[in-house]
HTML snippet that shows the backbone in 3Dmol.js (N, CA, C, O; Angstrom):
<script src="https://3Dmol.org/build/3Dmol-min.js"></script>
<div id="view" style="width:600px;height:400px;position:relative"></div>
<script>
const pdb = `
ATOM      1  N   MET A   1     -59.205 106.544  65.659  1.00  0.00           N
ATOM      2  CA  MET A   1     -58.246 105.703  65.132  1.00  0.00           C
ATOM      3  C   MET A   1     -58.518 105.327  63.599  1.00  0.00           C
ATOM      4  O   MET A   1     -57.617 105.254  62.763  1.00  0.00           O
ATOM      5  N   ASN A   2     -59.812 105.106  63.346  1.00  0.00           N
ATOM      6  CA  ASN A   2     -60.212 104.761  61.956  1.00  0.00           C
ATOM      7  C   ASN A   2     -59.867 105.845  60.993  1.00  0.00           C
ATOM      8  O   ASN A   2     -59.498 105.537  59.860  1.00  0.00           O
ATOM      9  N   MET A   3     -59.955 107.029  61.342  1.00  0.00           N
ATOM     10  CA  MET A   3     -59.645 108.192  60.577  1.00  0.00           C
ATOM     11  C   MET A   3     -58.187 108.231  60.272  1.00  0.00           C
ATOM     12  O   MET A   3     -57.769 108.563  59.163  1.00  0.00           O
ATOM     13  N   ILE A   4     -57.385 107.874  61.306  1.00  0.00           N
ATOM     14  CA  ILE A   4     -55.939 107.900  61.027  1.00  0.00           C
ATOM     15  C   ILE A   4     -55.579 106.774  60.049  1.00  0.00           C
ATOM     16  O   ILE A   4     -54.806 106.972  59.112  1.00  0.00           O
ATOM     17  N   HIS A   5     -56.174 105.555  60.294  1.00  0.00           N
ATOM     18  CA  HIS A   5     -55.903 104.452  59.426  1.00  0.00           C
ATOM     19  C   HIS A   5     -56.266 104.722  58.026  1.00  0.00           C
ATOM     20  O   HIS A   5     -55.564 104.262  57.126  1.00  0.00           O
ATOM     21  N   GLU A   6     -57.306 105.431  57.770  1.00  0.00           N
ATOM     22  CA  GLU A   6     -57.792 105.715  56.422  1.00  0.00           C
ATOM     23  C   GLU A   6     -57.001 106.828  55.757  1.00  0.00           C
ATOM     24  O   GLU A   6     -56.875 106.830  54.533  1.00  0.00           O
ATOM     25  N   GLN A   7     -56.443 107.812  56.546  1.00  0.00           N
ATOM     26  CA  GLN A   7     -55.852 108.951  56.003  1.00  0.00           C
ATOM     27  C   GLN A   7     -54.448 109.136  56.412  1.00  0.00           C
ATOM     28  O   GLN A   7     -53.940 110.257  56.385  1.00  0.00           O
ATOM     29  N   TYR A   8     -53.774 108.052  56.805  1.00  0.00           N
ATOM     30  CA  TYR A   8     -52.358 108.057  57.251  1.00  0.00           C
ATOM     31  C   TYR A   8     -51.439 108.830  56.255  1.00  0.00           C
ATOM     32  O   TYR A   8     -50.488 109.491  56.675  1.00  0.00           O
ATOM     33  N   ASP A   9     -51.706 108.746  55.068  1.00  0.00           N
ATOM     34  CA  ASP A   9     -50.839 109.259  54.017  1.00  0.00           C
ATOM     35  C   ASP A   9     -51.170 110.762  53.580  1.00  0.00           C
ATOM     36  O   ASP A   9     -50.751 111.252  52.531  1.00  0.00           O
ATOM     37  N   GLN A  10     -51.921 111.395  54.451  1.00  0.00           N
ATOM     38  CA  GLN A  10     -52.326 112.736  54.191  1.00  0.00           C
ATOM     39  C   GLN A  10     -51.872 113.613  55.414  1.00  0.00           C
ATOM     40  O   GLN A  10     -51.465 113.143  56.476  1.00  0.00           O
ATOM     41  N   GLU A  11     -51.992 114.912  55.133  1.00  0.00           N
ATOM     42  CA  GLU A  11     -51.617 115.817  56.207  1.00  0.00           C
ATOM     43  C   GLU A  11     -52.661 115.779  57.350  1.00  0.00           C
ATOM     44  O   GLU A  11     -53.771 116.274  57.158  1.00  0.00           O
ATOM     45  N   ILE A  12     -52.334 115.200  58.548  1.00  0.00           N
ATOM     46  CA  ILE A  12     -53.117 114.951  59.658  1.00  0.00           C
ATOM     47  C   ILE A  12     -52.687 115.815  60.895  1.00  0.00           C
ATOM     48  O   ILE A  12     -51.515 115.793  61.270  1.00  0.00           O
ATOM     49  N   THR A  13     -53.519 116.482  61.451  1.00  0.00           N
ATOM     50  CA  THR A  13     -53.186 117.115  62.758  1.00  0.00           C
ATOM     51  C   THR A  13     -54.309 116.936  63.705  1.00  0.00           C
ATOM     52  O   THR A  13     -55.477 116.769  63.351  1.00  0.00           O
ATOM     53  N   LEU A  14     -53.882 116.981  64.959  1.00  0.00           N
ATOM     54  CA  LEU A  14     -54.884 116.922  66.066  1.00  0.00           C
ATOM     55  C   LEU A  14     -55.920 118.129  65.881  1.00  0.00           C
ATOM     56  O   LEU A  14     -57.124 117.997  66.100  1.00  0.00           O
ATOM     57  N   GLU A  15     -55.358 119.252  65.478  1.00  0.00           N
ATOM     58  CA  GLU A  15     -56.298 120.393  65.307  1.00  0.00           C
ATOM     59  C   GLU A  15     -57.389 120.187  64.270  1.00  0.00           C
ATOM     60  O   GLU A  15     -58.548 120.563  64.442  1.00  0.00           O
ATOM     61  N   LEU A  16     -56.949 119.572  63.190  1.00  0.00           N
ATOM     62  CA  LEU A  16     -57.800 119.243  62.030  1.00  0.00           C
ATOM     63  C   LEU A  16     -58.993 118.309  62.464  1.00  0.00           C
ATOM     64  O   LEU A  16     -60.179 118.548  62.234  1.00  0.00           O
ATOM     65  N   TYR A  17     -58.499 117.214  63.124  1.00  0.00           N
ATOM     66  CA  TYR A  17     -59.436 116.277  63.643  1.00  0.00           C
ATOM     67  C   TYR A  17     -60.387 116.792  64.686  1.00  0.00           C
ATOM     68  O   TYR A  17     -61.548 116.383  64.721  1.00  0.00           O
ATOM     69  N   SER A  18     -59.923 117.683  65.540  1.00  0.00           N
ATOM     70  CA  SER A  18     -60.739 118.296  66.554  1.00  0.00           C
ATOM     71  C   SER A  18     -61.848 119.116  65.888  1.00  0.00           C
ATOM     72  O   SER A  18     -62.996 119.123  66.333  1.00  0.00           O
ATOM     73  N   LYS A  19     -61.437 119.863  64.716  1.00  0.00           N
ATOM     74  CA  LYS A  19     -62.459 120.613  64.114  1.00  0.00           C
ATOM     75  C   LYS A  19     -63.553 119.687  63.516  1.00  0.00           C
ATOM     76  O   LYS A  19     -64.752 119.920  63.667  1.00  0.00           O
ATOM     77  N   ILE A  20     -63.086 118.660  62.853  1.00  0.00           N
ATOM     78  CA  ILE A  20     -63.945 117.714  62.162  1.00  0.00           C
ATOM     79  C   ILE A  20     -64.908 117.049  63.209  1.00  0.00           C
ATOM     80  O   ILE A  20     -66.095 116.883  62.931  1.00  0.00           O
ATOM     81  N   LEU A  21     -64.385 116.677  64.404  1.00  0.00           N
ATOM     82  CA  LEU A  21     -65.123 115.994  65.468  1.00  0.00           C
ATOM     83  C   LEU A  21     -65.826 116.943  66.296  1.00  0.00           C
ATOM     84  O   LEU A  21     -66.635 116.529  67.126  1.00  0.00           O
ATOM     85  N   ASN A  22     -65.588 118.233  66.148  1.00  0.00           N
ATOM     86  CA  ASN A  22     -66.199 119.305  66.919  1.00  0.00           C
ATOM     87  C   ASN A  22     -65.881 119.179  68.473  1.00  0.00           C
ATOM     88  O   ASN A  22     -66.781 119.270  69.307  1.00  0.00           O
ATOM     89  N   TYR A  23     -64.545 118.964  68.814  1.00  0.00           N
ATOM     90  CA  TYR A  23     -64.026 118.997  70.122  1.00  0.00           C
ATOM     91  C   TYR A  23     -62.780 119.870  70.187  1.00  0.00           C
ATOM     92  O   TYR A  23     -62.058 120.066  69.210  1.00  0.00           O
ATOM     93  N   HIS A  24     -62.570 120.390  71.416  1.00  0.00           N
ATOM     94  CA  HIS A  24     -61.481 121.258  71.642  1.00  0.00           C
ATOM     95  C   HIS A  24     -60.235 120.261  71.546  1.00  0.00           C
ATOM     96  O   HIS A  24     -60.253 119.147  72.071  1.00  0.00           O
ATOM     97  N   PRO A  25     -59.115 120.785  70.803  1.00  0.00           N
ATOM     98  CA  PRO A  25     -57.970 119.975  70.741  1.00  0.00           C
ATOM     99  C   PRO A  25     -57.326 119.409  72.000  1.00  0.00           C
ATOM    100  O   PRO A  25     -56.792 118.300  72.034  1.00  0.00           O
ATOM    101  N   VAL A  26     -57.413 120.260  73.051  1.00  0.00           N
ATOM    102  CA  VAL A  26     -56.884 119.628  74.310  1.00  0.00           C
ATOM    103  C   VAL A  26     -57.718 118.486  74.851  1.00  0.00           C
ATOM    104  O   VAL A  26     -57.207 117.469  75.321  1.00  0.00           O
ATOM    105  N   TYR A  27     -59.018 118.694  74.766  1.00  0.00           N
ATOM    106  CA  TYR A  27     -59.973 117.588  75.180  1.00  0.00           C
ATOM    107  C   TYR A  27     -59.742 116.392  74.302  1.00  0.00           C
ATOM    108  O   TYR A  27     -59.640 115.305  74.870  1.00  0.00           O
ATOM    109  N   LEU A  28     -59.644 116.442  72.987  1.00  0.00           N
ATOM    110  CA  LEU A  28     -59.468 115.370  72.163  1.00  0.00           C
ATOM    111  C   LEU A  28     -58.109 114.622  72.449  1.00  0.00           C
ATOM    112  O   LEU A  28     -58.039 113.395  72.384  1.00  0.00           O
ATOM    113  N   SER A  29     -57.043 115.418  72.765  1.00  0.00           N
ATOM    114  CA  SER A  29     -55.786 114.881  73.119  1.00  0.00           C
ATOM    115  C   SER A  29     -55.877 114.066  74.326  1.00  0.00           C
ATOM    116  O   SER A  29     -55.390 112.936  74.344  1.00  0.00           O
ATOM    117  N   ARG A  30     -56.506 114.598  75.392  1.00  0.00           N
ATOM    118  CA  ARG A  30     -56.600 113.810  76.623  1.00  0.00           C
ATOM    119  C   ARG A  30     -57.368 112.580  76.402  1.00  0.00           C
ATOM    120  O   ARG A  30     -56.907 111.506  76.786  1.00  0.00           O
ATOM    121  N   ILE A  31     -58.513 112.655  75.808  1.00  0.00           N
ATOM    122  CA  ILE A  31     -59.350 111.429  75.564  1.00  0.00           C
ATOM    123  C   ILE A  31     -58.561 110.410  74.842  1.00  0.00           C
ATOM    124  O   ILE A  31     -58.552 109.239  75.221  1.00  0.00           O
ATOM    125  N   PHE A  32     -57.852 110.849  73.738  1.00  0.00           N
ATOM    126  CA  PHE A  32     -57.146 109.819  72.905  1.00  0.00           C
ATOM    127  C   PHE A  32     -56.020 109.201  73.751  1.00  0.00           C
ATOM    128  O   PHE A  32     -55.815 107.988  73.702  1.00  0.00           O
ATOM    129  N   LYS A  33     -55.286 110.024  74.528  1.00  0.00           N
ATOM    130  CA  LYS A  33     -54.254 109.470  75.417  1.00  0.00           C
ATOM    131  C   LYS A  33     -54.864 108.441  76.454  1.00  0.00           C
ATOM    132  O   LYS A  33     -54.286 107.392  76.738  1.00  0.00           O
ATOM    133  N   ARG A  34     -55.966 108.787  76.945  1.00  0.00           N
ATOM    134  CA  ARG A  34     -56.521 107.955  78.065  1.00  0.00           C
ATOM    135  C   ARG A  34     -57.024 106.612  77.531  1.00  0.00           C
ATOM    136  O   ARG A  34     -56.892 105.552  78.142  1.00  0.00           O
ATOM    137  N   GLU A  35     -57.638 106.754  76.286  1.00  0.00           N
ATOM    138  CA  GLU A  35     -58.364 105.507  75.627  1.00  0.00           C
ATOM    139  C   GLU A  35     -57.196 104.670  74.974  1.00  0.00           C
ATOM    140  O   GLU A  35     -57.198 103.449  75.126  1.00  0.00           O
ATOM    141  N   ILE A  36     -56.277 105.244  74.307  1.00  0.00           N
ATOM    142  CA  ILE A  36     -55.298 104.523  73.469  1.00  0.00           C
ATOM    143  C   ILE A  36     -54.029 104.239  74.304  1.00  0.00           C
ATOM    144  O   ILE A  36     -53.392 103.205  74.102  1.00  0.00           O
ATOM    145  N   GLY A  37     -53.690 105.040  75.136  1.00  0.00           N
ATOM    146  CA  GLY A  37     -52.472 104.927  75.993  1.00  0.00           C
ATOM    147  C   GLY A  37     -51.246 105.630  75.551  1.00  0.00           C
ATOM    148  O   GLY A  37     -50.230 105.624  76.246  1.00  0.00           O
ATOM    149  N   ILE A  38     -51.325 106.298  74.293  1.00  0.00           N
ATOM    150  CA  ILE A  38     -50.229 107.089  73.925  1.00  0.00           C
ATOM    151  C   ILE A  38     -50.891 108.301  73.263  1.00  0.00           C
ATOM    152  O   ILE A  38     -52.090 108.325  72.985  1.00  0.00           O
ATOM    153  N   SER A  39     -50.024 109.322  73.024  1.00  0.00           N
ATOM    154  CA  SER A  39     -50.504 110.611  72.441  1.00  0.00           C
ATOM    155  C   SER A  39     -50.899 110.399  71.036  1.00  0.00           C
ATOM    156  O   SER A  39     -50.504 109.430  70.387  1.00  0.00           O
ATOM    157  N   PHE A  40     -51.722 111.358  70.547  1.00  0.00           N
ATOM    158  CA  PHE A  40     -52.130 111.352  69.143  1.00  0.00           C
ATOM    159  C   PHE A  40     -50.998 111.293  68.213  1.00  0.00           C
ATOM    160  O   PHE A  40     -50.940 110.442  67.325  1.00  0.00           O
ATOM    161  N   SER A  41     -50.052 112.230  68.413  1.00  0.00           N
ATOM    162  CA  SER A  41     -48.956 112.380  67.461  1.00  0.00           C
ATOM    163  C   SER A  41     -47.986 111.032  67.537  1.00  0.00           C
ATOM    164  O   SER A  41     -47.469 110.569  66.520  1.00  0.00           O
ATOM    165  N   ASP A  42     -47.820 110.525  68.698  1.00  0.00           N
ATOM    166  CA  ASP A  42     -47.082 109.214  68.789  1.00  0.00           C
ATOM    167  C   ASP A  42     -47.800 108.061  67.994  1.00  0.00           C
ATOM    168  O   ASP A  42     -47.206 107.293  67.237  1.00  0.00           O
ATOM    169  N   TYR A  43     -49.104 108.034  68.247  1.00  0.00           N
ATOM    170  CA  TYR A  43     -49.846 106.887  67.621  1.00  0.00           C
ATOM    171  C   TYR A  43     -49.788 107.069  66.084  1.00  0.00           C
ATOM    172  O   TYR A  43     -49.644 106.086  65.357  1.00  0.00           O
ATOM    173  N   LEU A  44     -49.901 108.347  65.579  1.00  0.00           N
ATOM    174  CA  LEU A  44     -49.821 108.648  64.143  1.00  0.00           C
ATOM    175  C   LEU A  44     -48.394 108.186  63.558  1.00  0.00           C
ATOM    176  O   LEU A  44     -48.274 107.524  62.527  1.00  0.00           O
ATOM    177  N   THR A  45     -47.351 108.622  64.350  1.00  0.00           N
ATOM    178  CA  THR A  45     -45.992 108.297  63.942  1.00  0.00           C
ATOM    179  C   THR A  45     -45.828 106.796  63.907  1.00  0.00           C
ATOM    180  O   THR A  45     -45.347 106.232  62.923  1.00  0.00           O
ATOM    181  N   ASP A  46     -46.249 106.123  65.036  1.00  0.00           N
ATOM    182  CA  ASP A  46     -46.078 104.678  65.056  1.00  0.00           C
ATOM    183  C   ASP A  46     -46.858 103.953  63.955  1.00  0.00           C
ATOM    184  O   ASP A  46     -46.393 102.932  63.447  1.00  0.00           O
ATOM    185  N   TYR A  47     -48.006 104.452  63.589  1.00  0.00           N
ATOM    186  CA  TYR A  47     -48.830 103.663  62.487  1.00  0.00           C
ATOM    187  C   TYR A  47     -48.224 103.912  61.253  1.00  0.00           C
ATOM    188  O   TYR A  47     -48.113 102.992  60.444  1.00  0.00           O
ATOM    189  N   ARG A  48     -47.756 105.209  60.966  1.00  0.00           N
ATOM    190  CA  ARG A  48     -47.100 105.485  59.712  1.00  0.00           C
ATOM    191  C   ARG A  48     -45.681 104.532  59.537  1.00  0.00           C
ATOM    192  O   ARG A  48     -45.308 104.080  58.454  1.00  0.00           O
ATOM    193  N   MET A  49     -45.085 104.360  60.643  1.00  0.00           N
ATOM    194  CA  MET A  49     -43.806 103.562  60.583  1.00  0.00           C
ATOM    195  C   MET A  49     -44.236 102.113  60.310  1.00  0.00           C
ATOM    196  O   MET A  49     -43.572 101.439  59.522  1.00  0.00           O
ATOM    197  N   LYS A  50     -45.299 101.609  60.916  1.00  0.00           N
ATOM    198  CA  LYS A  50     -45.627 100.245  60.698  1.00  0.00           C
ATOM    199  C   LYS A  50     -46.065 100.059  59.156  1.00  0.00           C
ATOM    200  O   LYS A  50     -45.737  99.078  58.488  1.00  0.00           O
ATOM    201  N   ILE A  51     -46.803 101.070  58.707  1.00  0.00           N
ATOM    202  CA  ILE A  51     -47.216 100.935  57.221  1.00  0.00           C
ATOM    203  C   ILE A  51     -45.924 100.923  56.297  1.00  0.00           C
ATOM    204  O   ILE A  51     -45.810 100.207  55.302  1.00  0.00           O
ATOM    205  N   ALA A  52     -45.016 101.770  56.740  1.00  0.00           N
ATOM    206  CA  ALA A  52     -43.727 101.964  55.939  1.00  0.00           C
ATOM    207  C   ALA A  52     -42.892 100.525  55.922  1.00  0.00           C
ATOM    208  O   ALA A  52     -42.340 100.079  54.917  1.00  0.00           O
ATOM    209  N   LYS A  53     -42.904  99.975  57.041  1.00  0.00           N
ATOM    210  CA  LYS A  53     -42.280  98.752  57.246  1.00  0.00           C
ATOM    211  C   LYS A  53     -42.901  97.692  56.333  1.00  0.00           C
ATOM    212  O   LYS A  53     -42.221  97.015  55.563  1.00  0.00           O
ATOM    213  N   VAL A  54     -44.138  97.589  56.450  1.00  0.00           N
ATOM    214  CA  VAL A  54     -44.933  96.649  55.537  1.00  0.00           C
ATOM    215  C   VAL A  54     -44.649  96.864  54.077  1.00  0.00           C
ATOM    216  O   VAL A  54     -44.417  95.919  53.324  1.00  0.00           O
ATOM    217  N   MET A  55     -44.672  98.203  53.659  1.00  0.00           N
ATOM    218  CA  MET A  55     -44.376  98.487  52.369  1.00  0.00           C
ATOM    219  C   MET A  55     -43.007  98.065  51.936  1.00  0.00           C
ATOM    220  O   MET A  55     -42.814  97.499  50.860  1.00  0.00           O
ATOM    221  N   LEU A  56     -42.110  98.335  52.750  1.00  0.00           N
ATOM    222  CA  LEU A  56     -40.623  97.885  52.451  1.00  0.00           C
ATOM    223  C   LEU A  56     -40.488  96.422  52.392  1.00  0.00           C
ATOM    224  O   LEU A  56     -39.721  95.954  51.550  1.00  0.00           O
ATOM    225  N   GLU A  57     -41.118  95.663  53.159  1.00  0.00           N
ATOM    226  CA  GLU A  57     -41.100  94.201  53.200  1.00  0.00           C
ATOM    227  C   GLU A  57     -41.776  93.522  52.038  1.00  0.00           C
ATOM    228  O   GLU A  57     -41.418  92.415  51.637  1.00  0.00           O
ATOM    229  N   THR A  58     -42.769  94.219  51.501  1.00  0.00           N
ATOM    230  CA  THR A  58     -43.538  93.622  50.504  1.00  0.00           C
ATOM    231  C   THR A  58     -43.339  94.206  49.129  1.00  0.00           C
ATOM    232  O   THR A  58     -43.953  93.765  48.158  1.00  0.00           O
ATOM    233  N   THR A  59     -42.499  95.177  49.051  1.00  0.00           N
ATOM    234  CA  THR A  59     -42.195  95.817  47.714  1.00  0.00           C
ATOM    235  C   THR A  59     -40.994  95.183  47.092  1.00  0.00           C
ATOM    236  O   THR A  59     -39.970  95.053  47.762  1.00  0.00           O
ATOM    237  N   ILE A  60     -41.058  94.779  45.845  1.00  0.00           N
ATOM    238  CA  ILE A  60     -39.939  94.090  45.111  1.00  0.00           C
ATOM    239  C   ILE A  60     -38.888  95.118  44.633  1.00  0.00           C
ATOM    240  O   ILE A  60     -37.895  94.742  44.011  1.00  0.00           O
TER     241      ILE A  60
END
`;
const viewer = $3Dmol.createViewer("view");
viewer.addModel(pdb, "pdb");
viewer.setStyle({}, {cartoon: {color: "spectrum"}});
viewer.zoomTo();
viewer.render();
</script>
């Protein structure tokens, strides 16, 4: 989650993070869903939408 929060504005994929963390993408996906409650891609999309909402609300 920290990696997503720090790099939300960059090209992020489960495959990229699985290589960085040295886990198989399927395993990482299962662990993420079990621990967070939603899929990696859904979490990324939701987080990006929250950031966009804050930017829209706070930009003049």
